[in-house]
C-alpha positions as CSV (number, residue, x, y, z in Angstrom):
1,X,10.4,-25.2,-4.9
2,X,8.9,-28.5,-3.9
3,X,5.4,-27.3,-4.8
4,X,6.6,-26.0,-8.1
5,X,8.4,-29.2,-8.9
6,X,5.4,-31.3,-8.0
7,X,3.2,-29.1,-10.2
8,X,5.6,-29.5,-13.1
9,X,5.6,-33.3,-12.7
10,X,1.8,-33.3,-12.6
11,X,1.5,-31.0,-15.6
12,X,4.0,-33.0,-17.5
13,X,2.1,-36.2,-16.8
14,X,-1.1,-34.5,-17.9
15,X,0.5,-33.2,-21.1
16,X,1.8,-36.7,-21.9
17,X,-1.5,-38.3,-21.3
18,X,-3.2,-35.7,-23.5
19,X,-0.7,-36.2,-26.3
20,X,-1.3,-40.0,-26.3
21,X,-5.0,-39.4,-27.1
22,X,-6.4,-38.1,-30.3
23,X,-6.5,-34.5,-29.2
24,X,-3.3,-32.6,-28.7
25,X,-3.0,-30.2,-25.7
26,X,-4.0,-26.6,-26.4
27,X,-3.2,-23.3,-24.9
28,X,-6.3,-23.7,-22.6
29,X,-4.6,-26.8,-21.1
30,X,-1.3,-24.9,-20.5
31,X,-2.8,-21.6,-19.2
32,X,-3.6,-22.9,-15.7
33,X,-0.1,-24.3,-15.3
34,X,1.4,-21.0,-16.3
35,X,-0.9,-19.1,-14.0
36,X,0.1,-21.2,-11.0
37,X,3.8,-20.8,-12.0
38,X,3.3,-17.0,-12.0
39,X,1.6,-17.2,-8.6
40,X,4.5,-19.1,-7.1
41,X,6.9,-16.6,-8.7
42,X,5.0,-13.6,-7.2
43,X,4.8,-15.3,-3.8
44,X,8.6,-15.9,-3.9
45,X,9.2,-12.3,-4.8
46,X,7.0,-11.0,-2.0
47,X,8.7,-13.3,0.4
48,X,12.2,-12.1,-0.6
49,X,11.3,-8.4,-0.4
50,X,9.8,-8.8,3.0
51,X,12.8,-10.8,4.2
52,X,15.2,-8.1,2.9
53,X,13.1,-5.4,4.5
54,X,13.3,-7.2,7.8
55,X,17.0,-7.7,7.5
56,X,17.6,-4.0,6.7
57,X,15.7,-3.0,9.8
58,X,17.7,-5.2,12.2
């Protein structure tokens, strides 16, 4: 959650800095942010499934 929060802060700062300029952010600017968010979500899901599997065996 800390990594995700830090990523959100950095992405928000990047989006604000881009919007102050003459060119607005595009989908190409947002796509890496969404990709990393999906990676964190997948990592969390794998972690929870593995933890539940270990608890069920004990």
